[in-house]
C-alpha positions in Angstrom: 38.7 152.8 105.4 41.4 150.3 105.2 44.9 151.4 104.0 46.3 150.2 100.9 50.1 148.7 101.1 51.0 152.0 99.0 49.1 154.3 101.5 50.9 152.6 104.5 54.3 153.1 102.9 53.6 156.7 102.1 52.8 157.3 106.0 55.9 155.3 106.9 57.9 157.4 104.7 56.5 160.6 106.1 57.0 159.4 109.7 60.7 158.7 108.8 61.1 162.2 107.4 59.6 163.7 110.4 62.1 161.6 112.8 65.2 162.6 110.8 64.1 166.3 110.7 63.4 166.1 114.5 67.1 164.7 114.9 68.5 167.5 112.5 66.7 170.2 114.7 68.1 168.8 118.0 71.4 168.1 116.8 72.3 169.7 113.6 71.4 173.5 114.0 74.5 174.4 115.6 76.8 172.9 112.9 74.8 174.4 110.0 74.9 177.9 111.9 78.6 177.4 112.1 78.6 176.7 108.7 76.8 179.8 107.5 78.9 182.1 109.8 82.1 180.5 108.2 80.7 181.3 104.3 79.8 184.8 105.5 83.5 185.2 106.3 84.9 183.4 103.4 82.7 184.3 100.5 82.5 188.1 100.9 86.4 188.3 101.5 87.0 186.8 98.0 86.9 183.0 98.7 84.8 180.4 97.0 82.7 177.6 97.8 82.8 174.3 95.7 80.5 171.8 95.6 79.9 168.1 94.6 77.8 165.1 94.9 76.6 162.1 92.5 73.1 161.6 91.7 70.4 163.1 93.8 73.2 164.6 96.0 74.5 166.3 92.8 70.9 168.1 92.6 71.3 169.0 96.0 74.7 170.5 95.9 73.7 172.5 92.8 70.9 173.7 94.4 73.2 175.1 97.1 75.6 176.9 94.6 72.5 178.3 93.0 71.1 179.9 96.0 74.4 181.6 96.7 75.2 182.8 93.2 71.7 184.2 93.0 69.7 184.7 96.1 67.9 182.6 98.9 65.5 185.1 100.1 66.4 188.7 100.2 68.5 190.8 97.8 72.1 190.5 98.3 75.4 190.4 96.4 76.3 187.3 94.3 78.9 185.0 95.6 81.3 182.5 94.1 79.9 179.1 94.1 80.7 176.3 91.8 78.9 172.8 91.4 81.5 170.8 90.1 79.5 168.0 89.0 77.6 170.6 86.6 80.6 171.2 84.4 79.8 168.7 82.1 82.8 169.1 79.6 85.0 168.8 82.6 83.4 165.7 83.9 83.5 163.7 80.8 86.9 164.9 79.7 88.3 164.1 83.2 86.5 160.7 83.4 87.6 159.6 80.1 91.2 160.5 80.4 91.7 159.9 84.2 88.9 157.9 85.5 85.5 158.7 87.1 87.2 158.8 90.5 89.1 161.8 89.5 86.3 164.0 88.1 86.0 166.2 91.2 89.6 166.0 92.6 90.9 167.4 89.4 88.5 170.3 89.3 89.3 170.9 93.2 93.1 171.0 92.2 92.2 173.8 89.4 89.8 175.9 91.3 90.4 175.3 94.9 92.5 178.1 97.0 93.9 178.1 100.4 90.8 179.2 102.6 88.3 178.3 100.2 85.5 175.6 101.3 84.6 172.5 99.7 81.2 170.8 100.7 80.4 167.2 99.6 77.0 165.6 99.7 76.6 161.8 99.8 74.0 159.6 101.3 76.4 156.7 101.7 79.7 158.7 102.5 81.7 155.9 100.5 81.7 157.6 96.9 85.3 157.2 95.7 85.3 160.5 93.7 84.2 162.4 96.5 87.0 160.8 99.0 89.6 161.9 96.4 88.2 165.4 96.1 88.3 165.8 100.0 92.0 164.4 100.2 92.9 166.7 97.3 91.2 169.8 98.9 92.8 169.3 102.2 96.1 169.1 100.8 95.7 172.5 99.1 94.5 174.3 102.3 90.7 174.0 101.3 88.2 173.4 104.2 86.0 170.4 103.6 82.7 169.9 104.7 80.6 166.6 104.4 76.8 166.2 104.5 76.2 162.5 104.5 74.1 159.6 105.5 74.6 157.6 108.7 78.0 157.7 110.5 80.6 156.3 110.6 81.6 156.5 107.3 84.7 157.4 105.3 83.8 160.6 103.8 82.7 162.2 107.4 86.3 160.7 108.5 88.1 162.5 105.5 86.1 165.8 106.0 87.4 168.7 108.4 83.6 168.7 109.6 80.7 166.7 108.9 76.9 166.6 109.5 75.7 162.9 109.4 72.1 162.1 108.9 70.9 158.6 110.0 67.6 157.5 108.2 65.7 154.5 107.1 66.3 155.4 103.3 68.5 157.0 100.9 65.3 159.1 99.8 64.9 160.4 103.3 68.4 161.1 103.9 68.3 163.4 100.7 65.3 165.0 101.9 66.7 166.0 105.0 69.8 167.2 103.1 67.7 169.6 101.2 66.3 171.1 104.5 69.9 171.4 105.7 70.9 173.1 102.4 68.1 175.7 103.2 69.1 176.2 106.7 72.8 176.8 105.6 71.5 179.3 103.4 69.4 181.0 106.3 72.4 180.9 108.5 74.5 182.6 105.8 72.1 185.6 105.0 71.7 186.0 108.8 75.4 186.5 109.3 75.8 188.7 106.6 73.1 190.9 107.9 74.3 190.7 111.3 77.8 191.8 110.7 78.9 192.3 107.3 82.1 194.2 107.9 83.3 192.0 110.7 82.8 188.9 108.6 84.7 190.3 105.5 87.7 191.3 107.9 87.5 187.7 109.6 87.4 186.0 105.9 90.8 188.1 105.1 92.2 187.2 108.1 91.4 183.5 107.8 92.7 183.3 104.2 95.9 185.0 104.9 96.6 182.7 107.9 96.1 179.7 106.0 93.9 178.5 108.8 93.7 174.8 109.6 91.7 174.5 112.7 91.6 171.1 114.4 88.9 168.7 113.0 85.7 168.6 115.4 83.9 165.4 115.6 81.2 164.7 113.1 77.7 165.7 114.0 76.0 162.4 114.0 71.9 162.5 113.5 71.5 158.7 114.8 68.1 157.0 115.3 67.4 156.3 118.9 64.5 153.8 118.2 
C-alpha cells in the first residue's frame, strides 16, 4: 500500500522526534540531572522556581511548575514554582503600561530573590521578553536556565546554563522539551529521596553565600546528519 503525502510526513515527524530524543539521551541527561539536584537544594530551603515561555513554550513551562506545586509521581511536599506567563492580569497590565518585552522582567524583579532559579523555554532562543527576564534575573542573583532550540542563540548565551535541542521543526523541539521537563522532575524527586537533609543544608548554604558559579557552556544537542 503506497503512502499518502500526509502519511509520509507523519513518518518523518516521528523519525525527527526519535532523532532528537536520542541526542537528548546521549548529551542532555547529565545537564537535567544537575538541574534536578540543584532544585532539590533550592526549593526545600525556601527558594523558588520562576518559569516563562511564549506560546507552546509557555504551556511547557506551566507544565513544569504544576508538577512542582502538585506532584510528579510520588507523594511529597509542595514547592514554590510560578509560571510568570500565567499571571494574566500582571502580563496584560505590564504589557499595556511598559510593553510586551517587559512582561516577564517586571515579574522577575518582583518575585525573584538571590539564590532562586528562573527557567526560560524558547524554541528560537530569541524572544526579547525572555532575554529581558534573563538579564533582570542575573542582576538580582537569580540563577538562569534556558531550554531552547538549536544553538548558538541569544538566550542560551544570556543564561547561566542552557540545554539546546537542534531539531527539524519547532514542533519537534517542543516535544523534546516536554520530555526534558519530565526528566527534570524525575531527577528532582530522586534527589529529594536520596538526601533530603543534605540538599536542604546545601540550599541554605547556597542562598546565604549568594552563589554565582561560572557559567558552563550550553549543552547543545546538534544534529549530526
